[in-house]
Residue, then its C-alpha position, 0 to 999 in steps of 0.5 A: m145752421r147750428n148758430a141759428s138754432r142756438i140763437g132760436i133756443m136762447a131767444l125762446l128761453v129769454i121769452a119764457a123767462i120774461f113770461i115767468a117773471m110777468g106771471c110772478a109779478d101778478a101772483p096774488l098775495r098769499t095771505e093764508a098763513s096770517t089769516s089762519g094765525i089770526r083765526a087761531a089766535e081768536e079761537v084760543g081766546a086772545a081777545k080776552v087776554p090784554q097782551a094777546a089782544l094787543h098783538l091780535q089787533l096788530a096782526k089784523e092791522e098788519l094784514a090790512r096794511a099788506t093787502g093795501l101795499a099789494e094793491k099799490d104793487q108794493r109787493e116786497m113791503a106787503a110780504s114783509m107786513l104779512m110776515r109781521a102779521e103772522a108773527d103777531a098772531e103766533l105771539a097772541v096764540a102763545l100769550s093766550r095759551g100761557d095765560a090759560e096755563r097760569t090760570e089752570a096752575k093757580a086753580a090746581v094750587e088752590r085745590v091743593r091748599k083746600l085739600r090740605s086744609e080739609n085733611p090736616 
């Protein structure tokens, strides 16, 4: 009787593992991080900074490729492409912010020069 219950428990565990694996295979592609990264890049003005605009465009293309790969059941490649999209979006944000900081620093230097010339 003990062996029969052990076999029954093991069979249930195997069946549960199969259902869990099937559920994971059908899990939708998680694009939230890349889409929010793209949105953040757009909001900080990445499209106006040439290098940032390039990485923003790459992020959008990689997100589209990831979606296409997921539809073809190439989940591992899709996940890799999503990571690339997220990284490119983050880089676009950083480049945009860096450009804005440079512009702000140049304006501050110009204000100091103007003040110095007005007050010798």
